[in-house]
MOPAC internal coordinates of N, CA, C and O (Angstrom, degrees):
PM7 1SCF
backbone

  N    0.0000 0     0.00 0     0.00 0    0    0    0
  C    1.4566 1     0.00 0     0.00 0    1    0    0
  C    1.5238 1   109.78 1     0.00 0    2    1    0
  O    1.2310 1   120.27 1   -34.45 1    3    2    1
  N    1.2795 1   117.10 1   145.55 1    3    2    1
  C    1.4588 1   124.47 1  -178.45 1    5    3    2
  C    1.5266 1   110.38 1   -75.39 1    6    5    3
  O    1.2310 1   120.03 1   -53.39 1    7    6    5
  N    1.3515 1   117.55 1   126.61 1    7    6    5
  C    1.4707 1   120.68 1   179.85 1    9    7    6
  C    1.5291 1   111.34 1   -61.77 1   10    9    7
  O    1.2310 1   120.33 1   152.09 1   11   10    9
  N    1.3434 1   116.98 1   -27.91 1   11   10    9
  C    1.4599 1   120.23 1   179.35 1   13   11   10
  C    1.5251 1   112.22 1   -74.71 1   14   13   11
  O    1.2310 1   120.42 1   167.71 1   15   14   13
  N    1.3193 1   116.81 1   -12.29 1   15   14   13
  C    1.4529 1   121.15 1   177.59 1   17   15   14
  C    1.5272 1   108.50 1   -70.86 1   18   17   15
  O    1.2310 1   120.42 1   -54.24 1   19   18   17
  N    1.3054 1   116.79 1   125.76 1   19   18   17
  C    1.4598 1   120.07 1   176.73 1   21   19   18
  C    1.5203 1   109.24 1  -101.30 1   22   21   19
  O    1.2310 1   121.85 1   -38.58 1   23   22   21
  N    1.3201 1   114.07 1   141.42 1   23   22   21
  C    1.4573 1   121.43 1   179.80 1   25   23   22
  C    1.5200 1   108.11 1  -125.97 1   26   25   23
  O    1.2310 1   121.21 1   -20.45 1   27   26   25
  N    1.3172 1   115.30 1   159.55 1   27   26   25
  C    1.4530 1   118.28 1   171.06 1   29   27   26
  C    1.5048 1   110.32 1  -148.90 1   30   29   27
  O    1.2310 1   121.73 1   -13.96 1   31   30   29
  N    1.3328 1   114.29 1   166.04 1   31   30   29
  C    1.4562 1   119.22 1  -179.10 1   33   31   30
  C    1.5168 1   109.47 1  -114.80 1   34   33   31
  O    1.2310 1   120.98 1     0.15 1   35   34   33
  N    1.3138 1   115.73 1  -179.85 1   35   34   33
  C    1.4680 1   119.97 1  -177.51 1   37   35   34
  C    1.5211 1   113.15 1   -61.96 1   38   37   35
  O    1.2310 1   120.09 1   154.19 1   39   38   37
  N    1.3289 1   117.43 1   -25.81 1   39   38   37
  C    1.4711 1   121.06 1  -179.96 1   41   39   38
  C    1.5261 1   112.19 1   -81.95 1   42   41   39
  O    1.2310 1   120.37 1   173.23 1   43   42   41
  N    1.3354 1   116.89 1    -6.77 1   43   42   41
  C    1.4574 1   120.34 1   179.07 1   45   43   42
  C    1.5152 1   114.46 1    93.14 1   46   45   43
  O    1.2310 1   119.54 1  -174.07 1   47   46   45
  N    1.3264 1   118.48 1     5.93 1   47   46   45
  C    1.4629 1   120.75 1   176.29 1   49   47   46
  C    1.5295 1   108.16 1   -69.29 1   50   49   47
  O    1.2310 1   120.75 1   -40.43 1   51   50   49
  N    1.3228 1   116.17 1   139.57 1   51   50   49
  C    1.4618 1   121.52 1  -178.68 1   53   51   50
  C    1.5193 1   108.91 1  -117.70 1   54   53   51
  O    1.2310 1   120.78 1   -44.01 1   55   54   53
  N    1.3340 1   116.11 1   135.99 1   55   54   53
  C    1.4569 1   121.13 1   178.85 1   57   55   54
  C    1.5234 1   109.78 1  -147.79 1   58   57   55
  O    1.2310 1   121.35 1   -28.36 1   59   58   57
  N    1.3327 1   115.02 1   151.64 1   59   58   57
  C    1.4602 1   119.60 1   170.63 1   61   59   58
  C    1.5282 1   106.63 1   -79.97 1   62   61   59
  O    1.2310 1   120.48 1    -7.76 1   63   62   61
  N    1.3050 1   116.68 1   172.24 1   63   62   61
  C    1.4638 1   119.14 1  -178.09 1   65   63   62
  C    1.5318 1   111.99 1   -63.84 1   66   65   63
  O    1.2310 1   120.10 1   154.44 1   67   66   65
  N    1.3268 1   117.42 1   -25.56 1   67   66   65
  C    1.4605 1   120.77 1   178.31 1   69   67   66
  C    1.5261 1   112.08 1   -71.74 1   70   69   67
  O    1.2310 1   119.91 1   146.70 1   71   70   69
  N    1.3287 1   117.78 1   -33.30 1   71   70   69
  C    1.4552 1   121.57 1  -174.68 1   73   71   70
  C    1.5298 1   114.42 1  -105.77 1   74   73   71
  O    1.2310 1   119.85 1   175.36 1   75   74   73
  N    1.3028 1   117.90 1    -4.64 1   75   74   73
  C    1.4695 1   121.28 1   175.98 1   77   75   74
  C    1.5288 1   108.55 1   -75.68 1   78   77   75
  O    1.2310 1   120.35 1   -20.39 1   79   78   77
  N    1.3166 1   116.94 1   159.61 1   79   78   77
  C    1.4665 1   118.71 1   175.09 1   81   79   78
  C    1.5293 1   110.52 1   -59.55 1   82   81   79
  O    1.2310 1   120.67 1   -24.34 1   83   82   81
  N    1.3150 1   116.32 1   155.66 1   83   82   81
  C    1.4557 1   121.64 1   179.04 1   85   83   82
  C    1.5231 1   109.34 1   -58.44 1   86   85   83
  O    1.2310 1   121.20 1   -51.73 1   87   86   85
  N    1.3280 1   115.31 1   128.27 1   87   86   85
  C    1.4647 1   120.89 1  -178.50 1   89   87   86
  C    1.5356 1   109.95 1   -58.79 1   90   89   87
  O    1.2310 1   120.91 1   -52.44 1   91   90   89
  N    1.3090 1   115.87 1   127.56 1   91   90   89
  C    1.4585 1   121.15 1  -179.24 1   93   91   90
  C    1.5186 1   114.37 1    92.95 1   94   93   91
  O    1.2310 1   120.50 1   171.48 1   95   94   93
  N    1.3502 1   116.66 1    -8.52 1   95   94   93
  C    1.4660 1   119.73 1   179.51 1   97   95   94
  C    1.5303 1   110.07 1   -71.69 1   98   97   95
  O    1.2310 1   120.84 1   -12.09 1   99   98   97
  N    1.3156 1   115.99 1   167.91 1   99   98   97
  C    1.4676 1   120.35 1   177.67 1  101   99   98
  C    1.5203 1   110.71 1   -58.68 1  102  101   99
  O    1.2310 1   120.49 1   138.06 1  103  102  101
  N    1.3401 1   116.67 1   -41.94 1  103  102  101
  C    1.4682 1   120.77 1   180.00 1  105  103  102
  C    1.5282 1   110.22 1   -63.53 1  106  105  103
  O    1.2310 1   120.87 1   135.40 1  107  106  105
  N    1.3355 1   115.95 1   -44.60 1  107  106  105
  C    1.4719 1   120.58 1   179.20 1  109  107  106
  C    1.5335 1   109.98 1   -56.27 1  110  109  107
  O    1.2310 1   121.02 1   132.39 1  111  110  109
  N    1.3166 1   115.65 1   -47.61 1  111  110  109
  C    1.4722 1   119.48 1  -176.61 1  113  111  110
  C    1.5236 1   112.00 1   -73.88 1  114  113  111
  O    1.2310 1   119.99 1   136.31 1  115  114  113
  N    1.3261 1   117.62 1   -43.69 1  115  114  113
  C    1.4657 1   120.70 1  -177.27 1  117  115  114
  C    1.5236 1   112.01 1   -64.67 1  118  117  115
  O    1.2310 1   120.65 1   141.64 1  119  118  117
  N    1.3394 1   116.36 1   -38.36 1  119  118  117
  C    1.4659 1   120.15 1  -178.39 1  121  119  118
  C    1.5233 1   112.54 1   -90.86 1  122  121  119
  O    1.2310 1   120.97 1   177.51 1  123  122  121
  N    1.3352 1   115.75 1    -2.49 1  123  122  121
  C    1.4701 1   122.85 1   176.81 1  125  123  122
  C    1.5268 1   112.90 1    55.68 1  126  125  123
  O    1.2310 1   120.73 1  -123.69 1  127  126  125
  N    1.3251 1   116.21 1    56.31 1  127  126  125
  C    1.4544 1   121.53 1   176.65 1  129  127  126
  C    1.5166 1   109.49 1   -70.73 1  130  129  127
  O    1.2310 1   120.65 1   -35.57 1  131  130  129
  N    1.3290 1   116.37 1   144.43 1  131  130  129
  C    1.4645 1   122.08 1   177.44 1  133  131  130
  C    1.5117 1   109.37 1  -161.63 1  134  133  131
  O    1.2310 1   120.46 1   -20.53 1  135  134  133
  N    1.3429 1   116.73 1   159.47 1  135  134  133
  C    1.4700 1   119.85 1   177.25 1  137  135  134
  C    1.5323 1   111.35 1   -62.72 1  138  137  135
  O    1.2310 1   121.07 1   -33.24 1  139  138  137
  N    1.3232 1   115.55 1   146.76 1  139  138  137
  C    1.4623 1   121.20 1   174.70 1  141  139  138
  C    1.5243 1   107.28 1   -80.31 1  142  141  139
  O    1.2310 1   120.55 1   -52.25 1  143  142  141
  N    1.3170 1   116.56 1   127.75 1  143  142  141
  C    1.4695 1   120.84 1   178.66 1  145  143  142
  C    1.5287 1   110.02 1   -78.10 1  146  145  143
  O    1.2310 1   120.79 1   -21.84 1  147  146  145
  N    1.3198 1   116.09 1   158.16 1  147  146  145
  C    1.4683 1   121.84 1  -178.64 1  149  147  146
  C    1.5292 1   110.40 1   -56.80 1  150  149  147
  O    1.2310 1   120.16 1   134.93 1  151  150  149
  N    1.3034 1   117.30 1   -45.07 1  151  150  149
  C    1.4729 1   119.70 1  -179.02 1  153  151  150
  C    1.5281 1   110.92 1   -63.54 1  154  153  151
  O    1.2310 1   119.82 1   147.21 1  155  154  153
  N    1.3307 1   117.94 1   -32.79 1  155  154  153
  C    1.4602 1   121.29 1   177.91 1  157  155  154
  C    1.5291 1   111.14 1   -71.21 1  158  157  155
  O    1.2310 1   120.73 1   144.30 1  159  158  157
  N    1.3459 1   116.21 1   -35.70 1  159  158  157
  C    1.4723 1   119.88 1   174.93 1  161  159  158
  C    1.5306 1   110.30 1   -61.56 1  162  161  159
  O    1.2310 1   121.00 1   135.07 1  163  162  161
  N    1.3137 1   115.70 1   -44.93 1  163  162  161
  C    1.4744 1   121.04 1  -179.82 1  165  163  162
  C    1.5271 1   109.76 1   -61.71 1  166  165  163
  O    1.2310 1   120.13 1   132.28 1  167  166  165
  N    1.3191 1   117.36 1   -47.72 1  167  166  165
  C    1.4674 1   121.39 1   179.28 1  169  167  166
  C    1.5243 1   111.44 1   -62.40 1  170  169  167
  O    1.2310 1   120.29 1   138.43 1  171  170  169
  N    1.3293 1   117.05 1   -41.57 1  171  170  169
  C    1.4632 1   121.60 1   179.21 1  173  171  170
  C    1.5224 1   110.04 1   -60.07 1  174  173  171
  O    1.2310 1   121.05 1   131.37 1  175  174  173
  N    1.3389 1   115.59 1   -48.63 1  175  174  173
  C    1.4668 1   119.59 1  -178.05 1  177  175  174
  C    1.5280 1   111.51 1   -63.44 1  178  177  175
  O    1.2310 1   119.96 1   141.51 1  179  178  177
  N    1.3128 1   117.69 1   -38.49 1  179  178  177
  C    1.4675 1   121.03 1   178.77 1  181  179  178
  C    1.5310 1   110.61 1   -64.93 1  182  181  179
  O    1.2310 1   120.48 1   139.51 1  183  182  181
  N    1.3205 1   116.69 1   -40.49 1  183  182  181
  C    1.4612 1   120.25 1  -177.35 1  185  183  182
  C    1.5290 1   112.95 1   -78.81 1  186  185  183
  O    1.2310 1   120.28 1   138.68 1  187  186  185
  N    1.3301 1   117.08 1   -41.32 1  187  186  185
  C    1.4614 1   121.25 1  -174.29 1  189  187  186
  C    1.5300 1   113.63 1   -95.06 1  190  189  187
  O    1.2310 1   120.16 1   170.28 1  191  190  189
  N    1.3125 1   117.30 1    -9.72 1  191  190  189
  C    1.4675 1   123.73 1  -178.83 1  193  191  190
  C    1.5242 1   112.19 1    61.18 1  194  193  191
  O    1.2310 1   120.59 1  -148.68 1  195  194  193
  N    1.3254 1   116.48 1    31.32 1  195  194  193
  C    1.4611 1   124.20 1   173.11 1  197  195  194
  C    1.5187 1   107.42 1  -161.11 1  198  197  195
  O    1.2310 1   121.25 1   -24.42 1  199  198  197
  N    1.3067 1   115.22 1   155.58 1  199  198  197
  C    1.4579 1   119.74 1   178.73 1  201  199  198
  C    1.5278 1   110.01 1   -73.89 1  202  201  199
  O    1.2310 1   119.93 1   -30.14 1  203  202  201
  N    1.3054 1   117.74 1   149.86 1  203  202  201
  C    1.4702 1   118.69 1   174.80 1  205  203  202
  C    1.5223 1   109.95 1   -64.80 1  206  205  203
  O    1.2310 1   120.69 1   -33.79 1  207  206  205
  N    1.3222 1   116.29 1   146.21 1  207  206  205
  C    1.4686 1   121.66 1  -179.53 1  209  207  206
  C    1.5196 1   108.73 1  -148.79 1  210  209  207
  O    1.2310 1   121.14 1   -24.91 1  211  210  209
  N    1.3069 1   115.43 1   155.09 1  211  210  209
  C    1.4690 1   121.32 1   177.31 1  213  211  210
  C    1.5315 1   108.84 1   -61.86 1  214  213  211
  O    1.2310 1   120.60 1   -53.90 1  215  214  213
  N    1.3056 1   116.47 1   126.10 1  215  214  213
  C    1.4660 1   120.93 1  -178.14 1  217  215  214
  C    1.5299 1   111.68 1   -64.85 1  218  217  215
  O    1.2310 1   120.09 1   142.68 1  219  218  217
  N    1.3185 1   117.44 1   -37.32 1  219  218  217
  C    1.4618 1   120.95 1  -179.63 1  221  219  218
  C    1.5235 1   111.07 1   -69.70 1  222  221  219
  O    1.2310 1   120.22 1   133.99 1  223  222  221
  N    1.3225 1   117.18 1   -46.01 1  223  222  221
  C    1.4748 1   120.62 1   178.15 1  225  223  222
  C    1.5293 1   110.62 1   -59.35 1  226  225  223
  O    1.2310 1   120.37 1   137.65 1  227  226  225
  N    1.3114 1   116.90 1   -42.35 1  227  226  225
  C    1.4649 1   120.93 1   179.99 1  229  227  226
  C    1.5258 1   110.93 1   -65.14 1  230  229  227
  O    1.2310 1   119.69 1   140.55 1  231  230  229
  N    1.3258 1   118.20 1   -39.45 1  231  230  229
  C    1.4670 1   121.27 1   177.79 1  233  231  230
  C    1.5265 1   110.77 1   -64.84 1  234  233  231
  O    1.2310 1   120.05 1   139.92 1  235  234  233
  N    1.3236 1   117.52 1   -40.08 1  235  234  233
  C    1.4612 1   121.71 1   177.99 1  237  235  234
  C    1.5274 1   109.68 1   -62.55 1  238  237  235
  O    1.2310 1   119.91 1   136.52 1  239  238  237
  N    1.3264 1   117.77 1   -43.48 1  239  238  237
  C    1.4717 1   121.35 1   178.56 1  241  239  238
  C    1.5290 1   111.31 1   -62.53 1  242  241  239
  O    1.2310 1   120.80 1   136.83 1  243  242  241
  N    1.3465 1   116.07 1   -43.17 1  243  242  241
  C    1.4762 1   120.20 1   179.70 1  245  243  242
  C    1.5241 1   110.66 1   -61.90 1  246  245  243
  O    1.2310 1   120.11 1   135.52 1  247  246  245
  N    1.3235 1   117.39 1   -44.48 1  247  246  245
  C    1.4578 1   120.72 1  -179.95 1  249  247  246
  C    1.5131 1   111.67 1   -62.71 1  250  249  247
  O    1.2310 1   120.71 1   138.88 1  251  250  249
  N    1.3216 1   116.25 1   -41.12 1  251  250  249
  C    1.4703 1   120.22 1   179.61 1  253  251  250
  C    1.5251 1   110.37 1   -63.87 1  254  253  251
  O    1.2310 1   120.54 1   139.87 1  255  254  253
  N    1.3319 1   116.56 1   -40.13 1  255  254  253
  C    1.4613 1   121.30 1   178.89 1  257  255  254
  C    1.5320 1   110.68 1   -66.39 1  258  257  255
  O    1.2310 1   120.37 1   136.48 1  259  258  257
  N    1.3176 1   116.90 1   -43.52 1  259  258  257
  C    1.4638 1   121.39 1  -179.95 1  261  259  258
  C    1.5276 1   111.11 1   -65.59 1  262  261  259
  O    1.2310 1   120.70 1   140.85 1  263  262  261
  N    1.3225 1   116.26 1   -39.15 1  263  262  261
  C    1.4647 1   120.79 1  -179.42 1  265  263  262
  C    1.5252 1   112.35 1   -67.43 1  266  265  263
  O    1.2310 1   120.37 1   148.70 1  267  266  265
  N    1.3246 1   116.89 1   -31.30 1  267  266  265
  C    1.4623 1   120.62 1  -178.72 1  269  267  266
  C    1.5312 1   112.26 1   -84.80 1  270  269  267
  O    1.2310 1   120.27 1   171.37 1  271  270  269
  N    1.3152 1   117.09 1    -8.63 1  271  270  269
  C    1.4733 1   120.45 1  -179.40 1  273  271  270
  C    1.4999 1   112.50 1   -81.36 1  274  273  271
  O    1.2310 1   120.10 1   180.00 1  275  274  273

């Protein structure tokens, strides 16, 4: 799976393919993970005023920035 592919679940959690649950796992199926469609990306950006991004990747970037400060 492409790391640039963003996925989300019914609760609105966003993850890249590296940080999403394993495809086919109980968590994947129970939380109904699926790729974010282009139209959903557009709607997300319009509503949130930022592009969707993997929550885990963003947290890692924030920690690295805070640690270097």
